[in-house]
C-alpha positions as CSV (number, residue, x, y, z in Angstrom):
1,X,-78.4,-87.5,138.5
2,X,-76.0,-87.9,135.4
3,X,-73.4,-84.8,134.6
4,X,-72.4,-84.2,131.3
5,X,-68.3,-84.2,130.9
6,X,-66.9,-81.5,128.7
7,X,-65.8,-82.7,125.4
8,X,-62.5,-81.9,123.9
9,X,-62.0,-80.8,120.3
10,X,-58.6,-82.6,120.2
11,X,-56.7,-79.6,118.9
12,X,-54.2,-78.0,121.5
13,X,-54.9,-74.6,123.2
14,X,-53.4,-71.7,121.4
15,X,-50.1,-70.2,122.5
16,X,-50.7,-66.4,122.6
17,X,-46.9,-65.8,122.6
18,X,-46.5,-67.8,119.7
19,X,-49.5,-66.1,117.7
20,X,-47.8,-62.6,118.6
21,X,-44.4,-63.6,117.2
22,X,-45.9,-65.0,113.9
23,X,-47.8,-61.6,113.6
24,X,-44.4,-59.7,114.2
25,X,-42.6,-61.8,111.8
26,X,-45.2,-61.3,109.3
27,X,-44.9,-57.6,109.7
28,X,-41.1,-57.7,109.1
29,X,-41.3,-60.0,106.2
30,X,-43.3,-57.9,104.2
31,X,-40.9,-54.9,103.7
32,X,-38.1,-57.2,103.8
33,X,-40.3,-58.9,100.9
34,X,-40.7,-55.5,99.5
35,X,-36.9,-54.7,99.6
36,X,-36.0,-58.1,97.7
37,X,-38.7,-57.2,95.1
38,X,-37.3,-53.9,94.8
39,X,-33.5,-55.0,94.4
40,X,-34.4,-57.4,92.0
41,X,-36.1,-55.0,90.1
42,X,-33.3,-52.5,90.3
43,X,-30.8,-55.4,89.0
44,X,-32.9,-55.4,86.3
45,X,-33.0,-52.0,85.3
46,X,-29.2,-51.9,85.7
47,X,-28.5,-54.8,83.6
48,X,-30.9,-53.6,80.5
49,X,-29.3,-50.0,80.9
50,X,-25.8,-51.8,80.5
51,X,-27.1,-53.8,77.5
52,X,-28.1,-50.3,76.1
53,X,-25.1,-48.6,76.8
54,X,-23.3,-51.5,75.2
55,X,-25.5,-51.5,72.1
56,X,-25.1,-47.5,71.9
57,X,-21.0,-47.7,72.3
58,X,-20.9,-50.3,69.3
59,X,-23.4,-48.2,67.2
60,X,-21.5,-45.3,67.8
61,X,-18.2,-47.2,67.1
62,X,-19.8,-48.3,63.9
63,X,-20.6,-45.0,62.8
64,X,-17.5,-43.7,63.5
65,X,-15.7,-46.1,61.2
66,X,-18.3,-45.7,58.3
67,X,-17.5,-41.8,58.8
68,X,-13.8,-42.5,58.6
69,X,-14.3,-44.8,55.5
70,X,-16.3,-42.2,53.8
71,X,-14.0,-39.4,54.7
72,X,-11.0,-41.3,53.1
73,X,-13.0,-42.2,49.9
74,X,-13.7,-38.5,49.5
75,X,-10.4,-37.4,50.2
76,X,-9.5,-39.0,46.9
77,X,-9.7,-36.4,44.4
78,X,-7.8,-34.4,41.5
79,X,-7.5,-31.3,44.1
80,X,-5.7,-33.3,46.5
81,X,-3.0,-34.7,43.6
82,X,-0.1,-33.2,45.8
83,X,-1.2,-35.0,48.9
84,X,-2.0,-38.3,47.5
85,X,1.2,-40.0,48.7
86,X,-0.2,-39.4,52.2
87,X,-3.7,-40.3,51.8
88,X,-2.6,-43.5,50.0
89,X,-0.3,-44.3,53.0
90,X,-3.1,-43.8,55.1
91,X,-4.8,-46.8,53.6
92,X,-1.8,-49.0,53.1
93,X,-1.3,-48.8,56.9
94,X,-4.5,-48.9,58.1
95,X,-6.0,-52.0,60.2
96,X,-6.9,-55.3,58.1
97,X,-10.8,-54.2,58.8
98,X,-10.2,-50.7,57.7
99,X,-8.9,-51.7,54.5
100,X,-11.4,-54.0,53.9
101,X,-14.0,-51.4,54.7
102,X,-12.6,-48.9,52.5
103,X,-12.4,-51.6,49.5
104,X,-16.1,-52.3,49.9
105,X,-16.9,-48.9,49.6
106,X,-14.8,-47.2,47.1
107,X,-12.3,-49.9,45.2
108,X,-12.0,-47.3,42.3
109,X,-10.6,-44.7,44.5
110,X,-8.1,-47.0,45.9
111,X,-6.7,-47.8,42.5
112,X,-6.6,-43.8,41.6
113,X,-4.9,-43.1,44.8
114,X,-2.2,-46.2,44.3
115,X,-1.7,-45.0,40.6
116,X,-1.3,-41.2,41.3
117,X,0.9,-41.8,44.5
118,X,3.0,-44.0,42.7
119,X,4.0,-42.8,39.4
120,X,4.8,-39.1,38.3
121,X,3.5,-37.8,35.0
122,X,6.6,-38.4,33.2
123,X,6.4,-42.2,34.5
124,X,3.1,-42.7,32.5
125,X,3.2,-40.4,29.1
126,X,5.3,-40.1,26.3
127,X,5.5,-36.4,25.6
128,X,6.5,-34.1,22.5
129,X,6.2,-30.6,22.6
130,X,7.4,-27.3,21.1
131,X,6.9,-23.4,22.0
132,X,7.7,-20.2,20.0
133,X,7.6,-16.4,21.1
134,X,5.0,-14.3,19.5
135,X,6.2,-11.2,17.8
136,X,6.4,-8.9,20.8
137,X,7.6,-11.2,22.9
138,X,5.1,-11.4,25.5
139,X,3.6,-15.0,24.8
140,X,4.5,-18.4,24.1
141,X,2.6,-20.4,21.7
142,X,3.2,-24.2,22.4
143,X,2.0,-27.3,21.0
144,X,2.6,-30.9,21.2
145,X,1.4,-34.5,21.7
146,X,1.1,-37.1,24.7
147,X,0.5,-40.7,24.6
148,X,0.2,-43.1,27.8
149,X,3.1,-45.8,27.7
150,X,2.2,-49.3,26.6
151,X,3.1,-50.6,30.0
152,X,0.5,-47.9,32.0
153,X,-2.2,-48.4,29.2
154,X,-4.0,-51.2,31.2
155,X,-4.1,-49.2,34.5
156,X,-5.7,-46.0,32.8
157,X,-7.8,-47.6,30.1
158,X,-10.4,-48.5,32.6
159,X,-11.3,-44.8,33.1
160,X,-13.0,-42.7,30.1
161,X,-9.9,-40.1,30.2
162,X,-7.0,-38.7,32.3
163,X,-6.4,-35.2,32.9
164,X,-3.1,-33.9,32.7
165,X,-1.5,-30.5,33.7
166,X,1.5,-29.2,32.1
167,X,3.9,-26.6,33.6
168,X,5.6,-24.0,32.0
169,X,9.4,-22.9,33.1
170,X,11.7,-20.4,31.8
171,X,15.1,-20.3,32.8
172,X,18.3,-18.6,32.4
173,X,20.3,-21.5,31.5
174,X,20.1,-24.3,29.6
175,X,20.3,-26.6,32.3
176,X,17.5,-25.1,34.2
177,X,19.4,-24.3,37.4
178,X,18.3,-20.8,37.2
179,X,14.7,-20.5,37.0
180,X,13.3,-17.0,36.4
181,X,9.5,-17.9,36.1
182,X,7.1,-21.2,36.6
183,X,3.5,-21.1,35.6
184,X,2.7,-24.2,37.6
185,X,-0.8,-24.7,35.8
186,X,0.2,-23.5,32.3
187,X,-2.3,-25.9,30.6
188,X,-4.6,-28.7,31.7
189,X,-6.3,-31.0,29.1
190,X,-7.8,-34.5,28.9
191,X,-6.5,-37.9,27.2
192,X,-9.5,-40.3,26.0
193,X,-9.3,-43.8,26.8
194,X,-7.6,-44.3,23.8
195,X,-4.3,-42.9,25.2
196,X,-3.4,-40.1,22.9
197,X,-4.0,-36.5,22.5
198,X,-2.5,-33.0,21.1
199,X,-2.8,-29.8,22.7
200,X,-2.1,-26.2,22.0
201,X,-2.1,-23.3,24.1
202,X,-0.9,-19.9,24.8
203,X,1.1,-18.8,28.0
204,X,2.5,-15.3,29.3
205,X,6.2,-14.9,28.9
206,X,8.6,-11.8,29.9
207,X,12.1,-11.7,28.5
208,X,13.7,-10.8,31.9
209,X,12.6,-14.2,32.9
210,X,15.2,-15.8,30.9
211,X,15.5,-17.0,27.5
212,X,15.2,-20.6,27.9
213,X,12.0,-22.7,28.6
214,X,11.0,-26.1,29.9
215,X,7.3,-27.5,29.1
216,X,6.2,-30.9,30.8
217,X,3.5,-32.9,32.3
218,X,3.7,-32.3,36.0
219,X,0.4,-34.0,37.3
220,X,-2.2,-36.4,36.0
221,X,-5.6,-37.7,37.4
222,X,-7.9,-40.6,36.1
223,X,-11.6,-39.0,35.3
224,X,-14.4,-41.0,36.8
């Protein structure tokens, strides 16, 4: 009578304790992997946010610079003639980057600011005039001519015309040390590109202001 011997598959028997350990580790690894993935995603989000903030900061800075440039160009106008020295000094003392931006946007404004802040009307024009009182001595009738000086013609001839404002002052003495009245905007007219112009106008007068007068160009501004 023969007996069959149990056969062996060649595989070692499973270790139940090891299997339990593997299962536990697998369970622990799942949230750990999830946490790792979450941290990775959050890092990526934060990096993108940082990039976005950097881009926004650069955009805001660029917009601010562009606005400053436009504002400077807009400030160079006839009604700001009295402040042109300060306006041009702002340009002159600006950074190279800002000056280059202004030069690119409004080179004509830079030239005007330089011209108006550097010279007075008396530096630019040759001026002849005469005034006489009317019969009842309530007004002065003034006539004259104005001409751009030769050395200033190249700078002014690039503009179609130049506006000039005359000041009429009445004084008690010939030295004009005792002023009785001043009309700061007695008359404004334009000098064409050719550089010569005549003028004629009337302005108020009162004997109590004095017996002497002075008429002179006080301000000018190139017309664009």
